[in-house]
C-alpha positions as CSV (number, residue, x, y, z in Angstrom):
1,X,0.0,0.0,0.0
2,X,2.9,2.4,0.6
3,X,4.1,1.8,-3.1
4,X,0.6,2.6,-4.4
5,X,0.5,5.8,-2.4
6,X,3.9,6.9,-3.8
7,X,2.8,6.2,-7.4
8,X,-0.4,8.2,-6.9
9,X,1.6,11.0,-5.4
10,X,4.0,10.9,-8.4
11,X,1.0,11.0,-10.9
12,X,-0.7,13.9,-9.1
13,X,2.7,15.7,-9.0
14,X,3.1,15.2,-12.8
15,X,-0.5,16.4,-13.4
16,X,0.0,19.5,-11.2
17,X,3.3,20.3,-12.9
18,X,1.7,20.0,-16.3
19,X,-1.2,22.2,-15.3
20,X,1.3,24.7,-13.9
21,X,3.2,24.6,-17.1
22,X,0.0,25.2,-19.1
23,X,-0.9,28.1,-16.9
24,X,2.5,29.7,-17.3
25,X,2.3,29.2,-21.1
26,X,-1.1,30.8,-21.1
27,X,0.2,33.8,-19.3
28,X,3.4,34.0,-21.3
29,X,1.9,33.1,-24.5
30,X,2.6,30.3,-26.9
31,X,5.9,29.6,-28.4
32,X,6.6,31.0,-31.8
33,X,4.8,29.1,-34.6
34,X,2.5,27.4,-32.0
35,X,-1.2,28.1,-31.5
36,X,-2.9,28.1,-28.2
37,X,-5.1,25.2,-29.1
38,X,-2.2,23.1,-30.1
39,X,-0.6,23.8,-26.8
40,X,-3.7,22.9,-24.9
41,X,-4.1,19.7,-27.0
42,X,-0.5,18.7,-26.4
43,X,-0.9,19.3,-22.6
44,X,-4.1,17.4,-22.6
45,X,-2.5,14.4,-24.4
46,X,0.6,14.6,-22.1
47,X,-1.7,14.6,-19.1
48,X,-3.7,11.7,-20.5
49,X,-0.5,9.7,-21.1
50,X,0.8,10.4,-17.7
51,X,-2.6,9.5,-16.2
52,X,-2.7,6.2,-18.0
53,X,0.9,5.3,-17.1
54,X,0.1,6.2,-13.5
55,X,-3.0,4.0,-13.6
56,X,-1.0,1.1,-15.0
57,X,1.7,1.5,-12.5
58,X,-0.9,1.9,-9.7
59,X,-2.7,-1.3,-10.8
60,X,0.7,-3.2,-10.9
61,X,1.5,-2.0,-7.4
62,X,-2.0,-2.8,-6.2
63,X,-1.7,-6.3,-7.7
64,X,1.6,-6.9,-6.0
65,X,0.3,-5.5,-2.7
66,X,-2.7,-7.9,-3.0
67,X,-0.4,-10.8,-3.6
68,X,1.7,-9.9,-0.6
69,X,-1.3,-9.4,1.6
70,X,-2.8,-12.8,0.5
71,X,0.5,-14.5,1.3
72,X,0.7,-12.9,4.7
73,X,-2.9,-13.8,5.3
74,X,-2.2,-17.4,4.3
75,X,0.8,-17.6,6.6
76,X,-1.1,-16.1,9.5
77,X,-3.9,-18.5,8.8
78,X,-1.5,-21.5,8.9
79,X,0.0,-20.1,12.1
80,X,-3.4,-19.7,13.7
81,X,-4.3,-23.3,12.6
82,X,-1.2,-24.6,14.2
83,X,-1.8,-22.7,17.4
84,X,-5.4,-23.9,17.4
85,X,-4.2,-27.5,17.1
86,X,-1.8,-27.1,20.0
87,X,-4.4,-25.5,22.1
88,X,-6.8,-28.3,21.3
89,X,-4.2,-30.9,22.2
90,X,-3.4,-29.2,25.5
91,X,-7.1,-28.9,26.2
92,X,-7.5,-32.6,25.7
93,X,-4.5,-33.3,27.9
94,X,-6.0,-31.1,30.6
95,X,-9.3,-32.9,30.3
96,X,-7.6,-36.3,30.7
97,X,-5.6,-35.1,33.7
98,X,-8.8,-33.7,35.2
99,X,-10.5,-37.0,34.7
100,X,-7.6,-38.8,36.4
101,X,-7.6,-36.4,39.3
102,X,-11.4,-36.9,39.7
103,X,-10.9,-40.7,39.7
104,X,-8.1,-40.4,42.2
105,X,-10.1,-38.1,44.4
106,X,-13.0,-40.6,44.3
107,X,-10.6,-43.4,45.1
108,X,-9.1,-41.5,48.1
109,X,-12.6,-40.7,49.4
110,X,-13.5,-44.3,49.1
111,X,-10.4,-45.4,50.9
112,X,-10.9,-42.8,53.6
113,X,-14.4,-44.1,54.1
114,X,-13.0,-47.7,54.4
115,X,-10.4,-46.6,56.8
116,X,-12.9,-44.8,59.0
117,X,-15.1,-47.9,58.9
118,X,-12.2,-50.2,59.9
119,X,-11.1,-47.8,62.6
120,X,-14.6,-48.0,64.1
121,X,-14.5,-51.8,63.9
122,X,-11.1,-51.9,65.6
123,X,-12.2,-49.7,68.4
124,X,-15.3,-51.8,68.9
125,X,-13.2,-55.0,68.9
126,X,-10.8,-53.4,71.4
127,X,-13.7,-52.6,73.7
128,X,-15.0,-56.2,73.3
129,X,-11.5,-57.6,74.1
130,X,-11.1,-55.4,77.1
131,X,-14.5,-56.4,78.4
132,X,-13.8,-60.1,77.8
133,X,-10.4,-59.8,79.5
134,X,-11.9,-58.2,82.5
135,X,-14.5,-60.9,82.7
136,X,-11.8,-63.6,82.5
137,X,-9.7,-61.9,85.2
138,X,-12.7,-61.7,87.5
139,X,-13.5,-65.4,86.7
140,X,-9.9,-66.5,87.4
141,X,-9.9,-64.5,90.7
142,X,-13.2,-66.1,91.7
143,X,-11.9,-69.6,90.9
144,X,-8.4,-69.1,92.4
145,X,-9.7,-67.3,95.4
146,X,-6.9,-64.6,95.0
147,X,-7.0,-61.0,93.9
148,X,-4.6,-59.4,91.4
149,X,-1.8,-58.6,93.9
150,X,-1.9,-62.1,95.4
151,X,-1.7,-63.6,91.9
152,X,1.3,-61.4,90.9
153,X,3.1,-62.4,94.1
154,X,2.5,-66.1,93.4
155,X,3.7,-65.7,89.8
156,X,6.9,-63.9,90.9
157,X,7.6,-66.7,93.4
158,X,7.3,-69.4,90.7
159,X,9.4,-67.4,88.3
160,X,12.1,-67.0,90.9
161,X,12.2,-70.7,91.6
162,X,12.5,-71.5,87.9
163,X,15.2,-68.9,87.5
164,X,17.2,-70.2,90.3
165,X,17.0,-73.7,88.9
166,X,18.1,-72.5,85.4
167,X,20.9,-70.4,87.0
168,X,22.2,-73.5,88.8
169,X,22.1,-75.5,85.6
170,X,24.0,-72.6,83.8
171,X,26.6,-72.4,86.5
172,X,27.3,-76.1,86.3
173,X,27.6,-75.9,82.5
174,X,29.9,-72.9,82.7
175,X,32.1,-74.8,85.2
176,X,32.3,-77.8,82.9
177,X,33.2,-75.5,79.9
178,X,35.8,-73.7,82.1
179,X,37.4,-77.0,83.0
180,X,37.5,-78.0,79.3
181,X,38.9,-74.6,78.3
182,X,41.5,-74.8,81.1
183,X,42.6,-78.3,79.9
184,X,42.8,-77.1,76.3
185,X,44.8,-74.0,77.4
186,X,47.2,-76.2,79.4
187,X,47.8,-78.4,76.4
188,X,48.4,-75.4,74.2
189,X,50.8,-73.9,76.7
190,X,52.7,-77.1,76.9
191,X,52.8,-77.3,73.1
192,X,54.1,-73.8,72.9
193,X,56.8,-74.5,75.5
194,X,57.9,-77.6,73.6
195,X,58.0,-75.6,70.3
196,X,59.9,-72.8,71.9
197,X,62.5,-75.2,73.2
198,X,64.0,-75.5,69.7
199,X,67.7,-74.7,70.1
200,X,68.4,-74.5,66.4
201,X,65.5,-72.1,65.7
202,X,67.7,-69.0,65.5
203,X,70.0,-70.6,63.0
204,X,67.0,-71.8,60.9
205,X,65.6,-68.3,60.4
206,X,68.9,-66.4,60.3
207,X,71.0,-68.6,58.0
208,X,70.7,-69.4,54.3
209,X,72.6,-72.1,52.4
210,X,73.8,-71.7,48.9
211,X,74.6,-74.8,46.8
212,X,77.8,-74.9,44.8
213,X,78.4,-76.8,41.6
214,X,81.7,-78.1,43.0
215,X,84.1,-77.5,45.9
216,X,86.5,-75.6,43.6
217,X,84.0,-72.8,43.6
218,X,84.8,-72.1,47.3
219,X,88.3,-71.0,46.4
220,X,87.0,-68.6,43.7
221,X,84.4,-67.2,46.2
222,X,87.2,-66.6,48.8
223,X,89.5,-65.0,46.1
224,X,93.1,-64.1,46.3
225,X,94.0,-63.3,49.9
226,X,90.2,-63.3,50.7
227,X,89.4,-60.2,48.7
228,X,86.2,-61.6,47.1
229,X,84.7,-62.8,50.3
230,X,85.6,-59.5,52.0
231,X,84.0,-57.5,49.2
232,X,80.8,-59.6,49.3
233,X,80.5,-59.2,53.1
234,X,81.2,-55.5,52.9
235,X,78.7,-55.0,50.1
236,X,75.9,-57.1,51.6
237,X,76.5,-56.9,55.4
238,X,76.2,-60.7,55.9
239,X,78.6,-63.2,57.3
240,X,79.8,-65.7,54.6
241,X,80.8,-69.0,56.2
242,X,82.9,-71.3,54.0
243,X,83.5,-74.6,55.9
244,X,84.0,-78.3,55.2
245,X,80.4,-78.8,54.2
246,X,80.7,-80.3,50.6
247,X,79.4,-78.1,47.8
248,X,77.8,-75.5,50.1
249,X,78.4,-72.2,51.7
250,X,76.4,-70.6,54.5
251,X,75.1,-67.0,54.7
252,X,74.4,-65.7,58.2
253,X,72.6,-62.4,59.0
254,X,69.8,-61.4,61.3
255,X,68.4,-59.1,58.6
256,X,66.4,-61.2,56.1
257,X,66.6,-58.5,53.4
258,X,70.4,-58.5,53.5
259,X,70.5,-62.3,53.6
260,X,68.2,-62.6,50.6
261,X,70.3,-60.0,48.6
262,X,73.5,-61.9,49.5
263,X,72.0,-65.3,48.5
264,X,70.6,-64.1,45.2
265,X,73.8,-62.2,44.4
266,X,76.0,-65.2,45.2
267,X,73.9,-67.5,43.1
268,X,74.2,-65.1,40.1
269,X,77.9,-64.7,40.6
270,X,78.4,-68.5,40.6
271,X,76.2,-68.9,37.5
272,X,78.1,-66.0,35.8
273,X,81.6,-67.2,36.7
274,X,83.0,-63.7,37.0
275,X,83.8,-63.2,40.6
276,X,85.9,-60.2,41.6
277,X,85.2,-57.1,43.8
278,X,84.0,-54.8,41.1
279,X,81.6,-57.4,39.7
280,X,80.4,-58.3,43.2
281,X,79.5,-54.7,43.9
282,X,77.7,-54.4,40.6
283,X,75.7,-57.6,41.1
284,X,74.8,-56.7,44.7
285,X,73.5,-53.3,43.7
286,X,71.4,-54.8,40.9
287,X,69.9,-57.5,43.1
288,X,69.2,-54.8,45.8
289,X,67.0,-52.9,43.3
290,X,65.3,-56.2,42.3
291,X,64.5,-57.0,45.9
292,X,63.0,-53.6,46.4
293,X,60.8,-54.2,43.3
294,X,59.8,-57.6,44.7
295,X,58.8,-56.0,48.0
296,X,56.6,-53.4,46.2
297,X,55.0,-56.2,44.1
298,X,54.2,-58.2,47.2
299,X,52.5,-55.2,48.8
300,X,50.5,-54.5,45.7
301,X,49.5,-58.2,45.5
302,X,48.3,-58.1,49.1
303,X,46.2,-54.9,48.4
304,X,44.8,-56.5,45.2
305,X,43.9,-59.8,47.0
306,X,42.0,-57.8,49.7
307,X,40.1,-55.8,47.1
308,X,41.4,-52.4,48.3
309,X,42.3,-49.3,46.4
310,X,43.4,-45.7,46.8
311,X,46.4,-46.5,49.1
312,X,49.2,-43.9,48.9
313,X,52.3,-45.2,47.0
314,X,54.5,-44.4,50.0
315,X,52.3,-46.6,52.2
316,X,52.6,-49.4,49.5
317,X,56.4,-49.1,49.8
318,X,56.3,-49.4,53.6
319,X,54.0,-52.4,53.3
320,X,56.5,-54.1,51.0
321,X,59.2,-53.7,53.6
322,X,57.0,-55.7,56.0
323,X,57.6,-58.8,53.8
324,X,61.1,-59.1,55.4
325,X,60.0,-57.8,58.9
326,X,59.2,-60.3,61.7
327,X,57.5,-59.7,65.0
328,X,58.1,-62.4,67.6
329,X,59.2,-64.6,64.6
330,X,56.0,-63.9,62.7
331,X,56.1,-62.4,59.2
332,X,54.5,-59.0,59.6
333,X,53.2,-58.7,56.1
334,X,51.5,-62.1,56.3
335,X,50.2,-61.2,59.8
336,X,48.8,-57.9,58.4
337,X,47.0,-59.8,55.6
338,X,45.6,-62.3,58.0
339,X,44.4,-59.5,60.3
340,X,42.7,-57.8,57.3
341,X,41.0,-61.0,56.3
342,X,39.8,-61.8,59.8
343,X,38.6,-58.2,60.4
344,X,36.8,-58.2,57.0
345,X,35.0,-61.5,57.8
346,X,33.8,-60.3,61.2
347,X,32.7,-57.0,59.7
348,X,30.7,-58.9,57.1
349,X,29.0,-60.9,59.8
350,X,28.1,-57.8,61.8
351,X,27.0,-55.8,58.7
352,X,29.5,-53.0,59.1
353,X,32.0,-51.5,56.6
354,X,34.0,-54.5,55.3
355,X,36.5,-52.4,53.2
356,X,37.3,-50.1,56.1
357,X,37.9,-53.1,58.4
358,X,40.2,-54.7,55.8
359,X,42.1,-51.4,55.2
360,X,42.7,-50.8,58.9
361,X,43.7,-54.4,59.4
362,X,46.3,-54.2,56.6
363,X,47.8,-51.0,57.9
364,X,47.6,-51.6,61.6
365,X,51.3,-52.6,61.9
366,X,52.6,-50.2,59.2
367,X,54.8,-48.5,61.9
368,X,56.9,-51.6,62.2
369,X,58.4,-50.9,58.8
370,X,60.3,-47.9,60.2
371,X,60.1,-48.4,64.0
372,X,63.9,-49.1,64.1
373,X,64.5,-45.7,62.5
374,X,62.1,-43.5,64.5
375,X,61.4,-42.9,68.2
376,X,58.2,-44.2,69.7
377,X,56.0,-47.3,69.7
378,X,55.1,-48.9,66.4
379,X,51.4,-47.9,66.7
380,X,52.3,-44.3,67.4
381,X,54.6,-44.2,64.4
382,X,51.9,-45.9,62.3
383,X,49.3,-43.3,63.2
384,X,51.7,-40.5,62.3
385,X,52.5,-42.2,58.9
386,X,48.9,-42.9,58.1
387,X,47.8,-39.4,59.0
388,X,50.6,-38.0,56.8
389,X,49.3,-39.9,53.8
390,X,45.6,-39.0,54.2
391,X,44.1,-42.1,55.8
392,X,40.6,-41.9,57.4
393,X,40.3,-41.0,61.1
394,X,38.7,-44.4,61.8
395,X,41.8,-46.1,60.3
396,X,44.0,-44.0,62.5
397,X,42.0,-45.0,65.5
398,X,42.3,-48.7,64.6
399,X,46.0,-48.4,64.3
400,X,46.3,-46.5,67.6
401,X,44.0,-48.8,69.7
402,X,44.9,-52.3,68.4
403,X,47.0,-52.9,71.6
404,X,44.5,-51.3,73.9
405,X,46.3,-48.1,74.5
406,X,43.4,-46.0,73.1
407,X,39.7,-46.5,73.2
408,X,38.1,-47.4,69.8
409,X,35.7,-44.9,68.3
410,X,34.1,-47.3,65.8
411,X,33.2,-51.0,65.5
412,X,35.8,-51.6,62.8
413,X,38.6,-50.5,65.1
414,X,37.5,-53.0,67.8
415,X,37.4,-55.7,65.1
416,X,41.0,-55.0,64.1
417,X,42.1,-55.3,67.7
418,X,40.3,-58.6,68.0
419,X,41.7,-59.9,64.6
420,X,45.2,-58.9,65.7
421,X,44.8,-60.9,68.9
422,X,43.5,-63.9,67.0
423,X,46.3,-63.8,64.5
424,X,49.0,-63.5,67.2
425,X,47.4,-66.1,69.5
426,X,47.7,-69.0,67.2
427,X,50.0,-71.7,68.6
428,X,53.5,-71.4,67.2
429,X,53.1,-68.1,65.6
430,X,55.3,-65.9,67.8
431,X,58.5,-66.5,69.6
432,X,59.6,-64.0,72.2
433,X,63.3,-65.0,72.3
434,X,63.8,-64.4,68.6
435,X,62.2,-61.0,68.8
436,X,64.5,-59.9,71.6
437,X,67.5,-61.3,69.7
438,X,66.7,-59.4,66.5
439,X,66.0,-56.2,68.5
440,X,69.4,-56.5,70.2
441,X,71.1,-56.9,66.8
442,X,69.3,-53.9,65.4
443,X,70.2,-51.8,68.4
444,X,73.9,-52.7,68.0
445,X,73.8,-51.4,64.4
446,X,71.9,-48.2,65.5
447,X,74.6,-47.5,68.1
448,X,77.3,-47.8,65.5
449,X,75.5,-45.7,63.0
450,X,75.1,-42.9,65.6
451,X,78.8,-42.0,65.3
452,X,80.0,-39.4,62.8
453,X,82.1,-40.7,59.9
454,X,80.4,-44.2,59.9
455,X,79.2,-45.2,56.4
456,X,78.0,-48.7,57.0
457,X,77.7,-51.2,59.8
458,X,76.7,-54.9,59.9
459,X,76.1,-57.1,62.9
460,X,77.5,-60.6,62.3
461,X,78.2,-63.9,64.0
462,X,74.8,-63.9,65.8
463,X,75.6,-60.5,67.3
464,X,79.0,-61.4,68.6
465,X,80.7,-59.2,66.1
466,X,80.0,-55.9,64.4
467,X,81.9,-54.7,61.4
468,X,81.9,-50.9,60.8
469,X,83.0,-49.3,57.6
470,X,84.0,-45.6,58.0
471,X,84.6,-42.9,55.4
472,X,88.3,-42.7,54.7
473,X,88.3,-39.0,53.7
474,X,86.7,-37.9,57.1
475,X,88.1,-40.5,59.5
476,X,91.8,-41.0,60.1
477,X,93.5,-44.1,61.4
478,X,93.7,-42.7,64.9
479,X,90.1,-41.6,64.8
480,X,89.1,-45.1,63.6
481,X,90.7,-46.6,66.7
482,X,88.9,-44.1,68.9
483,X,85.5,-44.8,67.2
484,X,86.0,-48.5,67.9
485,X,86.7,-47.9,71.6
486,X,83.7,-45.5,72.0
487,X,81.3,-47.8,70.2
488,X,82.3,-50.7,72.5
489,X,81.8,-48.6,75.6
490,X,78.4,-47.5,74.5
491,X,77.3,-51.0,73.7
492,X,78.5,-52.1,77.2
493,X,76.5,-49.3,78.9
494,X,73.2,-49.7,76.9
495,X,72.8,-53.4,76.1
496,X,72.6,-56.7,78.0
497,X,74.0,-59.7,76.1
498,X,75.8,-63.0,76.7
499,X,79.5,-63.3,76.2
500,X,81.4,-60.5,74.4
501,X,80.9,-58.5,71.2
502,X,83.9,-57.8,68.8
503,X,83.9,-54.3,67.3
504,X,85.8,-54.1,64.1
505,X,86.3,-50.8,62.3
506,X,87.4,-50.9,58.7
507,X,89.0,-48.0,56.9
508,X,89.7,-48.6,53.3
509,X,91.0,-46.2,50.7
510,X,90.7,-47.0,47.0
511,X,92.6,-45.3,44.2
512,X,91.0,-45.7,40.7
513,X,92.5,-44.5,37.4
514,X,91.4,-45.1,33.8
515,X,93.7,-45.8,30.9
516,X,92.5,-44.0,27.9
């Protein structure tokens, strides 16, 4: 419609300009050679032409406008139809929901009526039962000739007599069970005493034997002037015994990790055939790395077998060290796994957190991995380590209370303490004498390492000898002699031991050059 208005305006403007032109011509007169009638006729024709052209253009614009209006009307009609369909569908949905609500309301009203009816029936039945009960009580009182208080007194008297009889039976049964338990305990104590009276037990758990292909290998192991055997003992910290036993040498050391490193290293050196000090140090270092990897693998296997996860890598390393740690002769890693299994089974029976019980059981003795390096009891050290690596407070409490020093704050902590007692109480599991022996040997090494300038130290010969390797660049010959005397005095003042302990200080200087 705006285009039509513009065209009409243009046509009117053209007509007005033509009329103005004619008026001006009429006032000014016609052009030379042109009559007034011709001018009027030409103006009339021009005006007619302009009018017809304006009509055609106006019709074209009107047609286009009508087409555009029709298209807009059709689009609006489609949109209105779509909206109408949506409204109709929503109206149907609302009708269905209203029908459902009406049906539910009817159902609720029906149920409410049923409940009210049943409630009335129950009240009526309660009243009937109360009436019947009162009638029966009155009937019983009339038959028995007693009132309520007298009947209660008689009932209590009979219950007391029956209870005393049952209590007497229970006391007798408890006495019989106590006798059986005492007899079983006595047998167990006798069995433990016999088992502990094993004079060769220390040798069995502190000595390893290595088979040789022939007796000639003993000479190669000893080396020229004993340099090979000294290098092996210095590198591993074990006592290598070469005696008359055919085709066999013996490794003696209280530390099972050192003994295992020495055994594997010696077997590899024998298989390789190249036995000299440099090769010995190389093989021992390689085997030491492998043993560390084995300890980590054993810890990861224990964690996997128990179905646990999320344990800090440093705690896994410490668990691996427990593989070669014993407590009263009992392997601590195996003991920790056993405590975890027992605690988990008891937790499952009680319906508490099985994974928490297993986790606390596995970590309850983690402090024993470093208790010879730090001050304090193993459970205090274990609590500090577990807290450092983000363990749950309940796990910390289980570690702290498994020896009864702290009260448990959860059921799982009590289960760990019970499982620890069960694992340690099995006959033959622990041996007090071995624990004291190993503690004494560790303490001897700790005393030696406390002196400045000491690089390595190894307790040997079942604790009757300690070999100390000092740093040659910081300790002179005179100082080495003084260190030996001071270590012996400190051992005498702090330890109790049978016989005497030989303190040997070794100061060795090596000069190495390379030919290029």
